[in-house]
Every structure is written in C-alpha cells, then in structure tokens.
MINUBA-507750 format. One record per residue (C-alpha): x, y, z. Coordinates in steps of 0.5 Angstrom, whole numbers, padded with zeros to 4 digits, always signed. Example, Ala and Ser with C-alpha at 12.3 -4.5 7.8 and 13.67 -1.06 7.14 Angstrom:
2
+0025-0009+0016 +0027-0002+0014 
END
This chain:
356
+0000+0001+0000 +0003+0006-0002 +0002+0012+0004 +0002+0020+0002 +0002+0024+0009 +0002+0032+0008 +0003+0035+0015 +0002+0043+0015 +0004+0047+0021 -0001+0052+0024 -0007+0048+0019 -0012+0051+0024 -0019+0047+0024 -0023+0054+0025 -0022+0055+0018 -0024+0048+0014 -0031+0047+0012 -0030+0040+0013 -0030+0042+0021 -0035+0046+0021 -0033+0053+0018 -0037+0057+0013 -0034+0063+0010 -0027+0061+0008 -0027+0056+0003 -0023+0051+0003 -0026+0046-0004 -0020+0041-0004 -0020+0039+0002 -0028+0039+0002 -0027+0034-0003 -0022+0029+0000 -0027+0029+0008 -0032+0027+0002 -0028+0021-0001 -0025+0020+0005 -0025+0019+0014 -0025+0025+0018 -0023+0025+0025 -0026+0030+0029 -0022+0029+0034 -0014+0029+0033 -0011+0033+0039 -0004+0034+0037 +0001+0032+0043 +0007+0036+0042 +0004+0042+0038 +0010+0047+0036 +0009+0051+0032 +0017+0052+0030 +0020+0052+0021 +0027+0049+0023 +0024+0042+0027 +0026+0036+0022 +0021+0031+0023 +0027+0025+0025 +0029+0030+0031 +0023+0031+0034 +0022+0028+0041 +0020+0022+0044 +0012+0025+0045 +0011+0026+0037 +0010+0018+0037 +0015+0018+0031 +0021+0014+0033 +0024+0012+0040 +0031+0013+0043 +0032+0005+0040 +0033+0004+0033 +0027+0008+0027 +0022+0003+0026 +0017+0007+0021 +0022+0011+0016 +0018+0015+0011 +0022+0018+0005 +0022+0026+0008 +0021+0031+0005 +0021+0039+0007 +0017+0044+0004 +0017+0051+0008 +0014+0054+0003 +0008+0056+0002 +0008+0059-0005 +0012+0052-0008 +0009+0047-0004 +0005+0044-0010 +0012+0044-0015 +0015+0040-0009 +0010+0035-0007 +0009+0033-0014 +0017+0033-0014 +0017+0029-0009 +0011+0025-0011 +0015+0023-0017 +0021+0021-0014 +0018+0017-0008 +0017+0009-0008 +0012+0007-0001 +0012+0011+0003 +0014+0020+0003 +0012+0024+0009 +0011+0031+0006 +0014+0036+0011 +0010+0042+0011 +0008+0047+0008 +0009+0052+0014 +0003+0057+0014 +0005+0061+0020 +0007+0068+0019 +0011+0071+0016 +0005+0070+0010 +0010+0071+0004 +0004+0072-0002 +0002+0076-0007 -0002+0082-0005 -0008+0079-0009 -0008+0072-0005 -0008+0076+0001 -0013+0081-0001 -0018+0075-0003 -0022+0075+0004 -0022+0084+0004 -0027+0088+0000 -0029+0095-0001 -0032+0096+0006 -0026+0094+0010 -0022+0099+0005 -0026+0104+0007 -0025+0103+0014 -0017+0102+0013 -0017+0095+0014 -0012+0091+0009 -0008+0085+0009 -0004+0084+0016 +0003+0079+0012 +0007+0080+0019 +0003+0079+0026 +0007+0080+0031 +0009+0073+0034 +0009+0075+0042 +0003+0075+0047 -0002+0081+0045 -0009+0083+0045 -0012+0085+0040 -0018+0090+0038 -0024+0088+0034 -0021+0091+0028 -0015+0088+0029 -0017+0081+0030 -0022+0081+0023 -0016+0083+0020 -0011+0078+0022 -0017+0072+0021 -0018+0075+0014 -0011+0075+0013 -0010+0068+0015 -0017+0065+0011 -0013+0068+0005 -0008+0063+0007 -0011+0057+0008 -0016+0059+0001 -0008+0058-0002 -0007+0053+0002 -0012+0049-0001 -0012+0050-0007 -0003+0049-0008 -0007+0041-0004 -0012+0041-0010 -0006+0040-0016 -0003+0035-0011 -0009+0031-0010 -0011+0032-0017 -0004+0029-0019 -0005+0023-0016 -0013+0021-0017 -0011+0016-0021 -0008+0012-0015 -0013+0009-0013 -0009+0004-0008 -0005+0010-0005 -0008+0013+0003 -0007+0020+0003 -0006+0024+0009 -0007+0031+0010 -0006+0033+0018 -0003+0039+0022 +0003+0039+0027 +0000+0045+0030 -0006+0050+0029 -0005+0057+0029 -0007+0062+0036 -0010+0068+0032 -0011+0074+0038 -0015+0068+0043 -0012+0068+0050 -0008+0074+0048 -0004+0071+0044 -0001+0071+0037 +0003+0065+0035 +0006+0060+0042 +0009+0065+0045 +0008+0062+0051 +0006+0053+0052 -0001+0054+0053 -0005+0048+0051 -0012+0051+0048 -0016+0048+0043 -0013+0053+0037 -0006+0051+0038 -0008+0043+0040 -0014+0040+0036 -0012+0040+0028 -0015+0037+0022 -0014+0030+0021 -0018+0028+0014 -0015+0021+0010 -0018+0017+0005 -0016+0010+0005 -0014+0005-0001 -0020+0005-0007 -0024+0010-0003 -0026+0005+0003 -0031+0008+0008 -0031+0015+0004 -0036+0020+0008 -0034+0017+0015 -0033+0022+0021 -0030+0019+0027 -0030+0023+0034 -0026+0019+0038 -0019+0022+0041 -0014+0021+0037 -0007+0024+0037 +0000+0023+0031 +0004+0018+0035 -0003+0013+0033 +0000+0014+0025 +0006+0011+0026 +0002+0005+0029 -0004+0005+0024 +0001+0005+0018 +0005-0001+0022 +0000-0004+0024 +0002-0012+0024 +0009-0011+0026 +0011-0007+0033 +0009+0000+0034 +0014+0005+0037 +0012+0007+0045 +0004+0009+0046 +0001+0009+0040 -0005+0007+0038 -0007+0003+0031 -0013+0008+0028 -0015+0001+0024 -0021-0002+0030 -0025+0006+0029 -0024+0005+0021 -0027-0001+0021 -0032+0000+0027 -0030-0005+0031 -0029+0000+0037 -0031+0006+0040 -0025+0008+0042 -0017+0007+0043 -0014+0011+0048 -0019+0013+0055 -0016+0020+0054 -0009+0024+0049 -0005+0028+0053 +0000+0033+0050 +0006+0038+0052 +0010+0044+0050 +0015+0047+0053 +0017+0054+0051 +0022+0059+0054 +0022+0056+0060 +0015+0056+0061 +0012+0047+0061 +0005+0045+0061 +0001+0038+0061 -0005+0038+0058 -0011+0032+0059 -0016+0032+0054 -0022+0027+0055 -0028+0027+0050 -0032+0032+0056 -0027+0035+0060 -0020+0039+0058 -0015+0040+0064 -0008+0044+0063 -0002+0043+0068 +0003+0048+0068 +0009+0045+0071 +0015+0049+0070 +0016+0057+0070 +0023+0061+0069 +0025+0064+0076 +0022+0071+0075 +0016+0069+0069 +0008+0070+0072 +0005+0064+0075 -0001+0060+0073 -0006+0055+0077 -0009+0049+0073 -0014+0050+0068 -0021+0045+0067 -0025+0047+0061 -0032+0042+0059 -0031+0040+0051 -0033+0040+0047 -0038+0045+0050 -0034+0050+0052 -0031+0050+0045 -0026+0056+0046 -0025+0055+0053 -0026+0062+0056 -0030+0058+0063 -0026+0057+0068 -0028+0050+0073 -0022+0049+0076 -0025+0052+0083 -0032+0049+0082 -0029+0042+0081 -0023+0041+0085 -0024+0034+0087 -0024+0032+0079 -0018+0037+0078 -0014+0033+0083 -0016+0026+0080 -0013+0029+0073 -0006+0031+0076 -0005+0025+0079 -0006+0021+0074 -0003+0027+0069 +0003+0027+0073 +0004+0019+0073 +0004+0019+0065 +0010+0023+0065 +0013+0019+0070 +0012+0014+0066 +0014+0017+0060 +0021+0019+0063 +0022+0013+0064 +0020+0008+0059 +0017+0009+0052 +0012+0006+0053 +0008+0009+0059 +0002+0007+0063 -0005+0011+0062 -0008+0011+0070 -0015+0010+0070 -0019+0015+0071 -0027+0016+0073 -0029+0021+0068 -0037+0020+0071 
END
C-alpha cells in the first residue's frame, strides 16, 4: 500500500469547511473529506510552531521514533515554502516509492504571498475602514482589538484558501492512484489572538493550538464520508501504518476505528509543550480539557491548573477549576503519573480515571 502524508504547520480546524467553517473556501480539503474519513478530535501531542525542526529530530512525545532503532522510516521531504508547495510535493511524489511524508507547507507568519492572494477576503467596505491584509503579525503575547482580529483572521483565511488550492493540484496529480492512502494533517494549529496570543509564545495548550485536522482517504475510497469522533493523536498514525508490526510507544492503530470495531482507541489524549522555560501539559478527554502548567522561569508568571467542559466550551473561556476541585485533583494525579512513566519508558501507562 502506498502512503502519502501531508503534514502542515499552523493549519487550523476552525478555518476548514469539513470541520464546520462556513466562510473560508476549502473545496479541495472538503473533497478529500467526502472521499475519505474525517477524524473530528485529533489532538496534537507536541504542537510546535517551529519552521526548522526536522521530522527525524522530534522528541519521543511525537511518536514518530523512539530512543531505540527507528521503526517507521518513510521518505521525508520538507516543503516549507507555501508558494512552491504543490510543485515541490508533486516532484517528491514522482520520486517516491512506497511511503512519502511531506513536512509542510508552513502556514505560520510571515505570509509571503502575492498581494492579490492575501487580499481575497477583503472587500471595498474593509478598504473604507482601512482594513488591509496583515502579512507579518507579531508572534507574541498580544491583546487585539476587534479590527485587528478581523484583519488577522481574514488574512489567515486567504492563506488557508491558497494552501487548499495548492493541495488541489497535488490531489489531482495522484487521483489515478486509487490504491494510495492519502493523509492530510497538521503538526499544530495557529492561535490568532485567542487567549492573548498570536502564535505560541507560551505553551498554553488551548484548542486553537492542539486541535488539528486529520483527513484520510483510504485505498480505493473505502469508508468514504465516514466521521470518527474518538480522540486520536499524531503518534497513532505511525501505529496505523505499522499495523501487523511492533508499533512504537503508546500509539494506537486507527484501523479498529475505521472498521467500526471499537468506539475509541485511547481513554484520553495527552499533549505537552515547553517554550522559554515554561512547560504545560494537557489531559484531554471527550468531556474535559485539563491544563497543567509544570514549569516556570524564576521571574516568570505563575499559573494554576485550568479545567474546561468539552466540547461545549469550544473556545475554552469558562474555567471550572474551582467548581471541580476533586476532579482536578484526580486529573492531576493521573497526568503526573503519566509524565513520570513517560520519562522512564517508551511505553507510558495511562492511569485509569473515573470520568463519571
């Protein structure tokens, strides 16, 4: 079975039609979703917004390789430049044999697209209000006013639509290869002013950063139109591609979900990120998102755990930490036990949690 994985950085589910967006044009992603399977709750395990971290150097949290021998070794090609993504990807596909993992394109600022492309979500009314594309917003902690939010989101919408058009060229190039498994996903989403951040200057693991797309077209169009609402993570891709072999670490094959054999493959998802001396962990269940800050610089701001009801609180604005103290204590116990075992072995244990 041939495999093609396209892993963007900064592709947000909130701006994709098959994930519920109704104002950003993503016809090619939506076509792929109609021909394949959409995973509704794919949670990045290490959502880095870095342009220069190669696939082979990712840490154990990413699930692609362990401290031992590499067990999954696709051909890896980096396509960081959005404008040349389609040409680079098609060239790589022509040169590849069985499994090709394309790193890119990168959708984080600065956005180096032509003016007409960036202007596609601005109209005459915007011009009268002096709203124009913002191709180089600061990747920093920032509180944006309403006009800045609109400007930033419209510019990013244009970037997503441009990526979608490039993706369409790639999909057209491989449409005759019916036996190919095609997977489009993202290393991380992109905060655009939510929770006071553009990008990820701090490792706060809110939905806009960790909830990423996963759309998979199976060989010969099997299970076309299927949606899966179980929690999945990037390390599950390795386990899926290696089914029948020894999958690394705590990855879970997605084939039982695709065959309808099980309702879920993991009790909860875990994410982590460390930036500039700050470290945070996330425990994500179908009903809860528990954020646990674990490291701070000596002169840095302190932060308490946070708890949000999911999926109702999509934007994570209502913190239930004080109202759910017992639940917070149980989540923290389980998460710290998971962290401890992760530091000791490639097979960390998922401590049981009573979610009732």
